[in-house]
N, C-alpha and C positions, 0 to 999 in steps of 0.2 A: 437742166433747170435748177437742180439742187445746188450746183456749183455757183451759178449766177446768184441765187438767193443768199448764199452764205457770204458773198462778197459785197452785198448791198449794205450801205450805211443806214442805220435807223434814223428816220426823219424825226424832227424835233417834237411833233405832236404825239408821237408814240413813246416818248420818254416821260411824259406826264403820267403820274400814277392815277389812272381813272377810277380806282377803287376808293380814293380819298377825295376826289374832285367834287365840289359842291356847286350848285347854281351860283352865278355871279359873272363878273366881268374881269378878264385877266389879259395881261400881255402874253401872247403866245410866242411871238418871235419878233426880232428886229433885223431887217435886212437893209443896211445903209440908212436911207432916210424914210423907209417904209416900215410902219409898225402894224403887225397883225394882232388884232384884239379878238379874244375868244369870248363871245357872248353866250354863256352857258345857261340856257333856259331851264333845263332839268338835269337831275343827277344821272350821270352815266350808269348804265347797267341796273337801273331801278325804274321799272315801268311805273306809270305810263310814259311813253315817249311821244314826242310831237307827231301829229298826224300830217301826212304829206300835203293835203289841201291847205291846212292852216299854215304850214311852213311856206308854201308857195305864196300865199297871200301876204304873210309877213315880209317875205323877200321883195315882192312888188311894192308894198307900201314903204318899207324902210329904205330901200334903194332910191325910190322916187323922192321921199322926204329928205334924205341925206344929200342927194344931188341937187336939191332946191334950197339947201340951207346956206347959212353964212360960211360954212366950211366946204362948200361944194367943190371948189378947186383942189382940195386935198383928198377927196374921196377917190380911192382906187377901185375898190370892190366891196360888195356886200353879198354874201351868199350862204346857203345852208351847209351844215356838216352832214355827211352821209349817215352818221349814226343817229340822226334825228334828235339830237340833244341841244342844238343851238346853231349859232351862225359865226362866221368870220367877217370882221370888218377890217379892211386894210386902208390905212390913212398915211399920207405923206407929211413928214415934218410935224407931227402932232404935238399939241399942248395937251397932255393927258387929262388935266382937269377939264379943259374945254370939250374934249371928246366924251368924257363921262357925262357932262352936262348935255351934250348933243344926244347921246344914247338915251338918257332919261327923258328928254323932251319928245323924242321921236317915239319911244315906247309908250309914253303917256298919250300921244296923239293916236297911235294905233289902238290902244285900249279903248279910246272913245270914238273911234272912226265910224262914221255913219254914212259917208258918201260912197260912191262907186269905187271899185278897185282899179287903179290905173293899169293900162297895158293888158287888157283882157279881151281883145278881139283876136280873131284867127290870124290877122296880119301882124299883130304885135307880140304874140306869145305862142310857143310851140305846144302848150297844153292848156289853152285858155279856159277850158271848162272845169278844170280841177282847182277850185278855190273854195275857201271856207272863212268868210269874214268873222262869223261868230266865234269860231275856233281860234282864229288869229287874235281876236280881242281878248279871249280868255287867257291865252298864253302870255300875251303882253301884260295883262293885269297881274298874273303870277310873277312874271319877271320884274315888273315894276316894284312889287313889294320887296323883292330881294335887293335891287340896286338903288332903292330910294335913298339909302344912307351911304352909298358907295363913295369912296374917295380915292385919291392917288395912292395912298398907303395900302390899299387893298387889291392892287392890280397884279401882285405876284401870286403865282400858284402856291 
């Protein structure tokens, strides 16, 4: 196993210095016409980290809202980071300014969300009981204060 591990190339996200990374929105990588955005809701290695039920709710809301937006045809994926500090948003052929605007609008919608959470029946979700709308709203509010002034010049780590 040690021989295999020593021959593995380091993936791009492990080359980012997480000791210096702050909350915000960044371009994580570009693969052809697909851009991966790093939506960093909290500072790595500095608790508190996002709670799983709040992450799960943000995932359901953000993915649903993004796939119902004017950019729905370009949304590839939205999902959480295992470290519980944020999310990845993958977009095809993005206009960075438009994606920033989309993220701001969706984050604002989540911060004020009062309706039900989409996709929370046993038929629709593999862990349908583990959601926290109040927690999701709080994290969205925190992230919104960070990205409210974000622009394309701030997308680099």
